[in-house]
N, C-alpha and C positions, 0 to 999 in steps of 0.2 A: 581360293581353296588352300587349306593348310598343307604343308609338306608332311609326308608320312615317313617316319624313320623306323626301319624294321629291325635294326640291330644296334647294340650299344656302340659298336665301332663307328657306325654312321653318325651317331650323335656326337661322339668324341671328335671325329674328324671335322665336323662342322664347327664345334666349339673352339677348336684350336685356331680357327681363322681369326679370332679376336685376341689371341695371345699378344701381349705387348702393345695392344691397341685399345681404343675406347669405343663405346657404342656409337658415338657421333659418326664414325666412318662408315657405319652400316645403315644409317638412317637417310632416306631420300631428303634432298634439300627442302622440298616443299612441305615436309612433315616436321621439320625442326621447330618451327614457331609453335605449332600445336602441342608438341611434346613439352616444350619449355613452359607453356601455359599450364599444363597439367602438373608439372613439377612445382611450379609456383603455387598452385592451388593447394597441394598437400603439404608443402614446406617441411618435408621429412617425416610427416605423421603416418605415411603409408610405407612401412618397411619393405613390403614386397613389390613396390613399384618398379625397381630396377629389374628384378627377375621377370616381371610381366613384359617389360620393354624388350628384354633380351629374347624372350620367347617369340615376340612378334617380329622384331627386325633382324635378329641373327638367325633364328630357326624357322621363320615364316610359319609360325604356329600361334593360333589364338589361345590365350590362357583360359583355364577352366578351374572349377572348384570340385572336381570329382575326387573320389577317394583313391583312385588308382594313381600310379606314377605319372609324372608329366608327359613322358614319352611312353605311352602305355604298351604299345606293341614291342618296343625295344626294352621295356622294363626298366627305364632310367628316370630317376627323379632329379630335377635341376635345383641346385642350391647356389645362390650367389652370396658371398660372405666377405665383409671388409677386413683387410689387414692394415696395419700401420707400421711405419718404420721404427726400428729399435736400435739403440746405439751399439749393442753387442751381438744381438741375435739376428740382425738384419731386418727380419719381419716377424711380427706376432699378430695373432688374431685380435681384432678389436672387440669382439663379443662372442658369445656362444653361437652354435649353429642350431637354429630353431626349426623343428619339424611341424607337422600338423597338430591341430588342437586335439586334446584328449576328450573323447566322448565318454563321460562317466557312466552313462547308462549302458552303452554297448560293450565297452572294453571288459567288463566283468564277466562276459560270456566267452572271452577269447583265451587262447593259449599261445605261448610265444611262437611256436613253430609255424602256426597258420595265422598269426596276428595281422591285423590291418597295418600295423606299424611296419612289419617286415615286408608285407606285400607292396607297400608304397615306397619304402626307403632302403631296401637291401642294397640296390645298386645306385650310387649317388654320383652325379656329375657335379663336382665341386669347382666353382669358378671364383677364385679369390682376386679381389680388386684392391688397389691401393686407395685407401680413404684419405681425402684431403678436404678439410672443411671449407676451403676457399673456391672449390670448383663445383660445377653442376654434376649431377649423377651420370649424365651421358658422356662426361669427360673423364670418368674414372678409368685408369689404365688397369687392364687385367694382367696380373703377374703370373698366376699359376692356374692350370687347368688339369684336373685329375679325376679319373674314374675310380671310385672306391666301392668295393664289394664288402659290406659290413661283416659278412660271414667268412670271407676268404682272404682278404687283404690286410687283416690285422692279426695279431697273435691269438692263438686258441685261448690263452688266459684272458685276454681282453674281450674276446667274443663271449666267454662264459660270464665275465663281470657285467657286460651290457645286458645279457639275458637276465641275470639275477637282479640287476637294477630295475628292469622292466617288470619283473615278477613282484618285486617289493612294492613298487608303485601300485600295481593292480591289486595286490592283497590289501593294501591300505584303503583303496577305494571300496573293495568288497566289504571291509569292516565298517563302512560308513564314515571314513576318516579323510575324505578328500579335502576337507577344510583344514586338515592338519599336515598336508603334504608340504615338503620343503625340499629345495635343491640339495640341502645338506644331508638328506636321507640316504642318498645314493652316491656313486663314485664317478662313473663316466657318463651315463645316460641320466639326465635330470628331468624333473617336471617343473618347468619355469612358468611364472605367471605371465598371462597374456591379456592384460586389460589396462586401460588408462589409469585407473585408480582403484582403491579398495572397495568402492561402492558397487562395482560391477561384480555380480555373483550369479551362480547358476545352481540348479538342483543336483542332487547326487542320490544314488541308490543306497538304501539302508540307513538313511538319516534324514531328518527334517532340516538339518543345518545347511544353509547355503554355503557353497565353496567358490573360491576364486577360479576363474577359467585358467586352465594350464595347458601347456603344450610340451611334448617331448623335445629334448634338446641334447646335443652333445656339448658337454661342458667346455668352457673356454680353455681351461688348463689342458684338457685332453686334446682339444683341437690344436693348441700350441705344440703339444708333443708330436702330433702328426705332421704339422708344418715343418718343424725342425728336423725330424727324422726322415720323413718321406719326400718332402718337397725340396728342402734345402740341403739335405744330406749332411747335416751338422752332427758332430759328436756331441752327445748330451752331457751337460755338466754334472748331472746327477748319476749316482751309481745304482745299479739294479741289484736287488737281493735275490732275484730268481736264479735258480740253478747254483746258488752258493750254499753248498752243504745241505741242500734239501733232498728229500727222498729221490733216488735216481729213477725209480719206476713211477714217478708221479704223473698223473694226467693234468689237464688244465685245472688251475686253482683260482679262486677269487682272492682279492686283496686280503680279506680277513683271514682266509685259510692260510695264506702264505705267511703272514705275520704271526698268526697263532702257532704255526709250526716252528718259527724261529725262536719265539719266546718261551714255549712250553717247557723245555728242559731246565729253565732257570727259575720257574715260579716256586715261591716259598724257600728260596735259597738266599743266603746273605751275600752281600757284594764280595766279601772275602772268598766265599765258596765259588762264586761265579768267576772271579779272576783266576782261581786255580783251574776250574774246568776249561776256561778259555786259554790257559797257559800263556797269559799276557803279563808283561811287566808294568802295566799301567798303574801309576800310583794314585793315591787319594788326594793329593795336594791341589791339583788344578781346580780353579773356581768352577769350571764346567765339567768336573769329574763325572757326575752322574750321566750327563749326555754322552760323554766319551765312552762310558761303560755300556750304555744302550747301543751305541754304534758298534762296539765290539761284539755284542750279542747278535746284531744284525749282519755282521761281517762286512761293514763298510768303513771307509776311512774319513768320511765327511758327513756333515749334517744334511746334505742334499741326497735324498733317496728317491730314485726314479718312480717307484710305485706310489709314493706319497705325493711327489711333485705333480704328477700328471692327473692325480685324483683330487688335488687341492685339499690335502689332509695336512694339518699342522700337528707335529709331534710335540707333546708337552710332558716333561718329567714332573711328577707331583710327589712331594714328600710329606707324608703324614707324621704327626707326632706319635710317640709310643702309645698314647691313649687312643689313637685313631682319629683325632681331630685334625682338621686342615686349617692352617692359619694364613696361608698365602692366597690372595685372589689371583685371577688370570687376566692378564692385560691384552688389549688389542693395540695396534699401532697408534702413535700419537696423531690426533686429528688436527686439521687446519681450521682455525677459528673462522677465517673468511670463507672457506668452502662450505661449512655447515649452514651459514645463513642463506646460501643460495640453493640449498637442497630441499627436497620434500621427502617425507618418509616413504611414500609408496608411489612409484611411477613406472610405467612400462619402459621408459627411456633410462637405461642403466646409468647414463652420465648425469642424470638429474636426481636419481633416487639416492637417498641417504646412504653414505658409506657404511654406517653401522648396520642398517637393514640388510644391505648386500652381504656383509660379513656374516651376520647371524643366519641368513637364509642359505648361503652357499658353502660356508666353511664346515669342515668336519675335523674333529680332533682325534688323535691317537693318544690316549692317556697311558703313560707308563708309571705305575704307582708303587712307590717304595714306602716303607714304614720304618721309623727309627726304633732302636732297641734300647731299653733302659740300661744304664751303666755300661754302655758299649758305644764305640764309634761306628759299628756296623749298621747297615740298613738291610731290610729284607724286601725282595721283589714280590709284592703281594698280588698284583693283578695288572693286566693290560686290557684296555677296552677302547673301542671306537665310539665316539659320542658326537652328536650335533645338537644344536640348540632346538628345543621343542617349541613348536608353534603355539602350544598352549600358553606360553609365556611371552609371546611376541608383543601383545598389547602393553604389558608392563614395560618392556624395553622401549616401546614407542613413547609411552608417557615420559620416561626418563629422558629420552632423546629430545622431545619437544620442550621439556623444562630446560635442558642444556642449551638449546637453540635460543630460547627466550632470554636466558641469562646472558648469552653472548651478544645478542642484539641490543640488549639494554645496558651492556657493560658491567653487569653485576657478577663479576667472576668469583667473588667470595660466597655466592649463593648457589654455585653449581651443585648438582645432586651428590650427596654424601652416601656412604655405605649404610647409614641408618635411615636413609630416605626410601630405600627399596630393598625387597628381599632378593632381588635378581641382579641388579647392575648399578654401578655408580661411576662417578668421575673423580679422578685425582691425578696429581702430577706424574709425568712419565718422561722426565728429562734426566740428563746426567747429574745436574745440580741446579741450584737456583738461577744460575746464569744462562742455562739452556732455555732460551725463550723463542717465542714466535709472534709475528705481527698480528694484531687484532683488527677488526673492522673499524675501531675507533682510532687506529693509527698508533696505538701504544704497544708495548711489548709485554707479553704474559708468559709465565713459565709454561712449557709444553705439558699438555694433559692428554689423557686418553680415557676410554671407557674400560672398566674392569668388571668381569663377572665375579660376584661375591664369593668368598671362600666357602661360606656355609651352603650356598647354592650349589657349588661344584661338589662339595662333600655329599650332599643329598643325591646328586646325579650319580656319583660313584657307587653308592649303595653299600651293601654289606660286603666285607672282604672274605 
């Protein structure tokens, strides 16, 4: 008979027994062989297996698939999540924190305050274990145990953002756009794919188009923020813009509201006017002058901004010509030729899925858009906007990626996709110079390259100023 836990404190007390230990110490000797057979059977394909074993052997509770929290009476949901060692931060999350599947048919009838998501996941028992590829899952050492109330233990700003993320996802499903969901749509709470490959789809309300199965998740960057701040007590390397010259009577704000308030006083002003308003001696000479100017507007002294870092938002300064045209494409990090040939475009395992697909699905951009002025060295701040890659264009990116992989496998590097080959994305060098190279699968050296979003594609995304 399963043990019944009546309070969250009882659950937490039991959980702490495994701190700095592994599950093996809690499994009877005569059960070890059977467990190892099960582990060998799944070979990492069942991600929830460790959590199931924890429930049985640490908590004396049989796993179930009900919609309530794992410890229903206590109102606690159990989540085991891997961390890995990091040279400067000590530990970081290995992956996002995945919740239950999104039921497209039922969720459109819900509201946040009484949602099935909150009912199941408001109070989380987070059990972080150190992932090592060389050991069995029953030998993972548990490093941190934490009870987290999603409505009480994080800032009111973050609570509001998670709520808005949930509402954005639900609104998209209501519009019959579940097939267009992307993790890049939102900031902290994402809708991640949960299927072995793109052939697995399900129905959705309001549309005949089948959609990928998805689950709610706390994004990896936000989870890392919680680990560094709450578990390790580390000072964050990034600066926060909250409470820096914002309205003193403000209530909770979303990320878009906070940045909107910071930039609003400077829209349609020249950089010279902005410098005067900021009363700064910043000169226009530095190569990174425009980014330094943006930092001054935000009230930070470095490029690392906490609200952007923990939401996986990349700030990009864009400069339009006086005519309004954009000539510069947007680059991603240089890719490793040998890594690409071992990846697949779409896979439930993040370590196998294409880096480009991951970037396009999860990244969000903050575009800060300036425009040049004829017969002047001044530029005007025309617009700021948050943007993520639309899933309408994902198949075109997929096609370019497959062509890139094919060229690398065959060693035809001069045939890599050019800007004229796609309206969306292309490949071109991204090294310091011709001597900045990388090893290829053929054992030769090739100049570093990366994927670039086409300038005309980004200009279309920016829209009218």
